[in-house]
N, C-alpha and C positions, 0 to 999 in steps of 0.2 A: 776964750780963756780956759786953759785946763783945769779940771777940777781934781784935787787930792783924792787918792783911792780911798775906798770906805770898806769897813767889815759888814756893814748892813747890806740887806738885799738890794742890789744895785737897780737903779731906775735908769732910763734910757736918757743918754747926753748926747750932744752934737758938736761937731767942729766942722769948718768948712773944708771940703776938698777941692780937687781940681776943677771939677764941673758941678759939684753938688754937695749938699750936706751930708756928712758921714755920721751915722748913728753909731753908738758904742755903749756897752756897759762895762762897769770897772768895779772891782772889789779886791780886797785883800792888801797886803803890803810885802815889799821886798823886791827882788829882781823882776822886771817886767816881762810877762809872757803873753803874746797876741795870739789869739785862738781864731783861726779862719775856717768858716763853716762849709759844709758841702752844698751843692747845687739845691736851688729851690728851697732853701730854708733860711735861718737866720742866726745871730749870735745867741739867741735864746735856746738853741738846741742842746747847748753844751751843759745845762742844768747841773746835775750833782758833780760831774766832772770839774766844772768850773769851781764850784764850792770847795771841792777838796784841794784843788790847786791853790785857791785863796788863803788857804792856812799857811802857806810858805811863799806865795808869790804875789805880785801885783798883776792881776789877772785883767786883761782887756779883750773884751769879745766884740768886734765890730760887725755890722751888717754889711754885706757885699752891696755894690752899686745895684738899685732896684730892689732889693731884698730887705724884708723887715721894715724898719723905720728909716732907711737911708734913701736919699733922694735919687733921681734918675731923670734925665731931660728927655728920655726916649729915643735918643740916637744910639748907633752901634757903639759896642765897646768890646774890648778883647781881654784876654788873661793879663797882658801887660798892664792894661789901665787898672786892674783890679791891683796888681802889685804896686803900682804909683798911689793907689789909694792907702796901702798900708803905709808908705814913706810919708804920706801926707798927713796921716793920723799921727805918726810919731812926731813929725814936726810940730804939730798943733799942741801935742801933750809935752812937748820939750823934752823928749827922749832920744837919745843919740842911736841907741840899739835896743834890741830886745830878743829874747827867745821867741821862736815862732812854731806854733802847732798848727798843721793844716790836714784836713781831711778831705779827699775827693776834690772837687773844685777848689777848695781852699788850700789843699796841698799844691794844686798847680800853681795858685796865684802866690804861695810861698816860695816855690822853685823861681818864678819870674823875679820876685821881690829880692831875694838872696843872690841871684845871678846878677842883677843890674845894681844892687845896693849891697855888695857884699860886707862891707864894713858895718853895716846896720843889722845883721843877723848873727846872734851870738851862737846860736845852736838851733837845730830844727829838728821836729819830730814829725814824720809825714806818714799819713795812714791812707791806704787804698787810693794811690793817686799815681800820676805819670807826668812827664815832660811832653809827650806826644802819644796820640792815640793811633798813629798809623795811616797808611796811604788813603785807605777808605773812610777816614774820620770825618772829611767835609760832608760827603753824602750820607754817612750814617747819622751824624748829628743834625744835619739840616732835616732828615726824615723825622727824628725825634722831636725837633722844634715845631715841624708842622703837626704832629700829633698833639703837643702840649696847647696849640692854639685851637685845633679842631675840637676837642673833647673838653666838657665840663670837668673842673678840677676834682669833683668827687669820683668821676669815673676813671681817673689816673691812679686813685690811692692803692688799689691791689698791686698795681705794677710797682709803685714806690715802696710799699710797705714790704713786699717780697725782697727787694733789694736791701732794705734797711735791717730787717730784723729775721732772725730765725723763727720757726714755728714754736719752738720750745720757749724763746724769750717772749714772744707775744702772749703765750699762755701764762707764764709766770708773772709778767709785768704788763698787764693791759693798760694801766693808767699810764705808763710812760710811752707806750705805743700810741695811744691816743693823743697825748701831749705833742708829740713830734708831727702826728697827723694834722693837728690843728694849725701848726706852724706852716706846713706845707699848704694847706687851704687857704691861708691868708697871704700866700705869694702871689704877686701879680704873674699872670700866665705870659704877658708881654715880655716882662723881665726874665722870667724863667726860658722862654724861647731864645731870647737873645744870649743868655748866658750859655745855652746849648750851642748855639753857632760859634761863640768864642772858644768853647772847648773843641769844636771840630776843626777851626782854623789854627788852633794853637800848635806851635812847634818850638819848643824852649830847649831843644836838645844842645843847641849852641852855647846856652848859657850854663850848662853843668859844670864845665872845667873852671868857670869863674866863681863858683860857690866855695867859700873859705870856710864856712861854719861847718862843725862836726854834724853829721846827719844820721839820725836812727829812723829807718824805715820799715814800716809795717804793712806787707801787701795784704791784698784781700784774699781770704781762704777760698773764695769760690774760683778764683782763676790764677792759676801759678803762672800763666803766661806773663801776666803783669809783674810778677816777681822776677821772672828771668829777664824782662825787659829793664827793669830797675837795676838788676845786677849789671847789664851791660852799660846802663847811663850813669850810675852812682859814681861821683868823683872820689869819693872816700872808700868805696867798697864795703860799707858798713851795713850790715842788715840785720833785721830783727830775726831772732832765733839763733844767731851765733853768740857764743858766750862774750866774745870782745865787744859787742855793742854796748853794754852797760859798764864795762871796766877799762876801755883804752880809748874810747872816742870823745871823752870829754863830757858826755851827757849823764855821767853816773850821777851827778847831783840831782838828777830827776828819779833815780831809780826807785825811790820809795814809793813814788806815785805812779810812774810810767812803766814799771818793770813788766816786760811782756814775755810769754813763753808760748811756743806753738801749741795748739791743742792736741791731744792725744788722738790719734785716728781711730775711729771707731770701727770695730769689726762689721762684717757682713750682717751677722745675726742681731748685733746692737742697732745697726741702722734700721733693720727691719721692724724691731721692737719699737723704735722711736717712730716710725712712721705709723705703726698702728696705734700707738698711743695718741699721736696727733690726730689722726682720723676720729677718735672717739673724744677728743677733749679740744678740738680746735677752738680757739678763742676768737670770737667775732668782735673785730674791732668797731668801735661805736664811732661814727663820724660825728664830730662837733658840728654844732649849728655854726655857720661862719658865713658872713658875706665876703665875696672874694671877687677880683677883677678877672674878666675873661681875656 
């Protein structure tokens, strides 16, 4: 039975999915926005971002299959399965459609969802994501899956933290970095590995022309190759950093919260000064004590 959105701090709720229970947190009121989280995290990762959105939207943050509090039967799953889970969640909440925000793995699931259920995606914001990781993806992601299973989760934290946060952010916001690390440590390594394999076998390029929702894409700053790939794949041609992204593509109703500008490129001297400051003041991320599944 769907529960009406609340302005209070959300507790976890459940609906039945295709093969498991789907956990989600809901807050706010207004047009529904579904937040799809990155690999090996959960819907809790959205934190303050979800709180800000809840001032204007009905914010729904599910946990992906095998992540957070969502169930998983231990069997293989793919990115299309995660897209089907989004559709099942909307069905259970009696929502015909929603805006979708997806980051990394969540963005890939959003592409699958919007390509196979185009009438159910009103608009999308996609960050650091892709429809296809390339010809070597199966081998690359299988190796990553094996590493996930072979190493205790605490030993994987430095690799993950370096991908999530800049050194400057960790220094300024150690509590937030620790919070996200705690979510990672509580994620099942088995589900994490299966999600890696799902990303490795994913090829959603054929779905891109079927997406009818306006799309705002924000590429990862570390790899412009992904931006060029999105330029080739995007059915709308709408990219973050172009003025028309928030004025002509239909997502301008998000502009107060989601406005994005490319960061100013630092000079060589500024980069050197930043490195020197970091070496003197490197923040040590304290690992929360947590029981976790190997």
